[in-house]
Each structure stands twice: as C-alpha cells, then as structure tokens.
N, C-alpha and C positions, 0 to 999 in steps of 0.2 A: 508447416501445414496451415497455420492460423493466419499469417500475414508475412510481409517481408521485414519483420522486426523480431529481434531477439530481446527478451527482457532479462535483466540482471536479477538473480535470486530465485528464479523459477526454472523448471524443466521446460525447454522449448522443443516440441516434437517436430521432426521433419521426416519426409518420405523421399527416398531416392530410387529411381529406376531408369533404365536405359533400354530402349528397344533393341532386341537381338543380343543383349549381354546379360549373362547370369548375374544375379545379385551377389553371388559368391566371388565373382571376378571384379567387382567394383571396389575401388579403394576410395573411401570418403574421409576427407580431413577438413578441419576448420582452421582458418588463418585470421588472426586479429581478434580484437574484443576480449582478450584474455580467455578465449574459448577452449572448451574441451568437448569431445564428441564420444558418444557411447552407442554401440549397436544394440538394439533391443528387440529386433525381429528381422525377418529376411530383407525387408526394404525400409525398416523404421529405425530411426536414430533419435537420441536425446542430445541436444546441445545445451551446454551451460556456459554462460558468459559472465565476465566480472568487470569489464571496462567499457564505459560509454564511448561510442564512436562507430566504427564500421567493422564488419566481419565478412569473411568470404567462405563459402562452402565449395571445396574443390572435389571434383569427381573424376577419377581416372580408371579406365578399364578397356582393354582391347584398344581399338583406334580412338576411343573417346577421351577427350581432355576438355572438361567444361568447368565453369564456376558460376556461382550466383552470389550476388552481394546482398547483405542484410544490414540494416541499421541496428545498433545496440543501444537500448534505452533503459533508464531506470523505470521501475514500476511507477505509474502515475500517483499523484498525491491522493491519499484517502480523504474522506470527508468526516470531520468530527461531528458526532451527534450524541444527544441524550435520547435514548429510546429511538424513535423514528424522526426526531426533530433536530434541525440544525439552528434553531432559534425561533423567536416570536413569542406569542402568548402561550402560557401553560398554567393549568390549575395547580394550586399549591400541593394538593394531594399527589398528583402525578409527578410533580417536580421532586417532592420529598421521597418518593418511591424509587428514584433512580439511585444506583450505586456508584456511578461514575461516568466517565466519558468514553465512548467507543470510537474506533476508527474503521470506516467502512469503505470498501472498494466496490463501487457500483459499476456495472457494465464493463468489468475487466474480464477478459476471456480465460484467464488462468486462475488456478486455485492458489491464492496467496492471501495471507492474513497479516494485517498491519496492527501495531500496538501503540497506544498512547503511552508516552513515557513521562509526561508532565504537562502542567498548565498553571496559569495564575487565575484564581477565582476571586472575583471582586463582587462584594455584596453592597448594594446601595439601597438602604431602606429610607422611606420618606422621613425628612427632617432629622436625619442622623448622619454621623460621619461615615464615610466609606470605609469598609474593612477589606483588606487584601490578604489572601493566603496563597502561598506557593504550594502546589500539590505535586508530589512526585508519584508517578504511576497513573494508571487509568482510574483506579478505584479511589473514592474519597478517603483522605486521611481523616483522623479524628477531628482535626481543626476544621477541615472543609465540611465534614459531615455536620459539625455543630452549626456552621453558617447556613447550610442547606436546611437544617431543621427549623430555622427561624422564618422560613418563607411565609409571607403574608401577602394578600392581595395589595397591589401597588408597589411591591418591592421589585428591584431589577437585579439580575445576576449576569455578570460578564465572565466569559471564559476566554481569557487572552493568552497569547503566546502558547497556543496548544502545539505540542511537539509529538511527533510519532516516528516510529521506525517501521520499515517494510523489509521483506526478505532482500538481502543483498546490500542494505544500507550499512555504511561504516559509522555514520553519525546520524543523529535525529534530524528530522526536517520539520520546519514550521508549516502547519496547515491552518485551515480556517478558524477564525474566532467565532464565538457564539454569544448572543444576547437573549436572555429570557426575561419577559415581563410576567410577573406572577399575577394571575387573576383569581 
C-alpha cells in the first residue's frame, strides 16, 4: 500500500481485491525476496522479506491469475546525531549534556528504530595531542564521557566510523561521521 517496495525488517502492508471475486476465494502468495505473507483482514496482508532483490505477489481466484512485482530493499541508512545536530558549532554546556549518539530515520514511512552500536570519538584540544577512544554502544562509555566532560570553547570532537544496525540487519553498517566545534 505504501509503494512498490518491500523493506527488510519491517511489516509491509498490502491490500488485495478483485472485482467480482470474494476475498475469501483469493489465494495470495509471495515469491522471492525470502518473503512470507500473513492475512490480517478481509483484504489486508502483511508481507515480511529477508533478501534484497525482487519479490512477486501472486493472486489466484476464479478466472483471475495475476501478479505484481516489488523491489526488496534494506531500510535506508539512519543519520547519526547528537540531540538534533549532525555536526557544526555547539555550546560546551549543550555538548556536555548529551549522553551519546543516536541514529534517526527521518522521512521513512515505516515504524522502525535503528541503534548505534559503536564509534570512534576523537578529542582535539588546542595545542594538545589528539586523544582517541573507541566507544561501544550508543551511550558514552566512562572513557568517552571523561573526554566529553573536558569540552572547552575552541575544542573539536570527531565522531568517526559510526556504526548502526536497523531491523533486518545481520551486521552493522557505517553511517555518517560528525564533527563538533565547541563554542
């Protein structure tokens, strides 16, 4: 119902009806994409897929034999952000108030939540050596929190190699990096 795309990891709703044929007399199946289909109403179905590529919905009932093709895709990459920002200037108080990095799916039509699984935090203070901490998970580890608590105007923080998982992902995916200049 949303478009001619099925997304891996979410419920994909479809409606099937045929003029002159009772919905009880329609046999609806999915072919390809590692798909399964479940009836959830008289004309409504939920399709779940697991493999990128193509899938086909087949409808058979009475004299009707029809099919419709769908593309099967992964959920788009989320955007890494601190609060509402993906980089740029940020006051030291606001920067220190953050608990970690979030992964946000903006303008995606399905209810799906992605999670940050790790990143590299690089702290560059004026006239000092760079300090690098590998952070597992979205929330700051104690090492990362200690670096964040040092934030002063003129410092720069880099969030590199940010990795996230979305529903249906078997492995994490690399998403955007961020750079924050503390003011």
